[in-house]
C-alpha positions as CSV (number, residue, x, y, z in Angstrom):
1,M,0.2,0.1,0.1
2,K,3.2,2.5,0.8
3,F,4.8,1.9,-3.0
4,F,1.5,2.5,-4.4
5,T,0.2,6.3,-2.1
6,P,3.1,8.5,-4.4
7,L,1.9,6.3,-7.7
8,L,-2.1,7.3,-7.3
9,I,-0.9,10.6,-5.9
10,V,0.5,11.4,-9.8
11,A,-1.9,9.6,-11.3
12,T,-4.3,11.7,-9.8
13,L,-2.7,14.6,-10.9
14,A,-2.1,13.7,-14.2
15,S,-5.7,12.4,-15.1
16,P,-7.1,15.8,-15.7
17,L,-4.6,16.9,-18.0
18,A,-5.5,13.5,-20.0
19,T,-9.2,14.2,-20.1
20,L,-8.1,18.0,-21.2
21,A,-5.8,16.3,-23.7
22,A,-8.6,13.8,-25.2
23,N,-11.7,16.8,-24.7
24,Q,-9.3,18.6,-27.3
25,H,-9.9,16.5,-30.2
26,G,-13.5,16.9,-30.2
27,H,-15.4,14.9,-33.9
28,D,-18.5,17.4,-33.3
29,G,-17.0,19.9,-35.6
30,A,-16.4,22.6,-33.3
31,A,-13.6,24.8,-32.8
32,P,-11.1,24.3,-30.2
33,Q,-11.4,26.0,-27.1
34,K,-8.3,28.4,-26.0
35,I,-7.3,27.7,-22.3
36,E,-6.6,31.0,-20.6
37,L,-6.2,29.9,-16.7
38,N,-7.4,33.2,-14.2
39,A,-6.8,35.7,-17.2
40,G,-3.2,34.7,-17.8
41,K,-1.7,35.5,-14.5
42,K,-0.5,32.9,-12.1
43,W,-2.2,31.6,-9.4
44,A,-1.7,32.7,-6.0
45,T,-0.9,29.9,-3.6
46,D,-1.0,29.8,0.1
47,A,1.8,29.3,3.2
48,P,0.6,25.5,3.7
49,L,0.7,25.1,0.0
50,R,4.0,26.5,-0.5
51,Q,5.4,24.6,2.7
52,A,4.1,21.5,1.5
53,M,5.8,21.5,-1.7
54,T,9.2,22.6,-0.2
55,A,8.8,19.6,2.1
56,I,7.9,17.4,-1.1
57,R,10.7,18.7,-3.0
58,S,12.8,18.2,-0.3
59,S,12.1,14.8,0.1
60,V,12.3,13.5,-3.5
61,A,15.6,15.8,-3.9
62,T,16.8,13.0,-0.9
63,T,15.5,10.6,-2.5
64,L,16.2,11.0,-6.3
65,P,20.2,10.3,-6.6
66,A,20.2,7.2,-4.9
67,A,17.2,6.2,-6.8
68,H,18.9,7.4,-9.8
69,A,21.9,5.5,-9.1
70,G,19.5,1.9,-8.2
71,K,20.4,2.2,-5.0
72,A,17.5,3.2,-3.0
73,S,16.2,0.9,-0.8
74,K,12.8,-0.3,0.1
75,A,12.4,1.6,2.9
76,D,13.7,5.0,1.3
77,Y,10.6,4.8,-1.1
78,D,8.7,3.9,1.9
79,A,10.3,6.9,3.6
80,L,9.6,9.5,0.6
81,G,6.0,8.0,-0.1
82,R,4.7,8.6,4.1
83,E,6.2,12.1,3.7
84,V,4.1,12.8,0.6
85,T,1.4,11.4,2.1
86,V,1.8,13.4,5.1
87,Q,2.0,16.7,3.2
88,V,-0.6,15.6,1.0
89,A,-2.4,16.1,4.1
């Protein structure tokens, strides 16, 4: 279960993009719509979101070198998954 938590988070975040891509390919003859978020401005974030995303980034940065080298252990991945779960909650 611990292995699937980060995978589930990634899938959840990616699914709106897949839906958007599928909807761009309509067969009803209508012109594709242009999406403009927040009138072209970046969305504002709040302090708790920035803090959680910074913690996730730090955890990933700590685990990534060992993962790329093929030396990350199950415990390393479990710890990363726990940290992501804590920050998302």
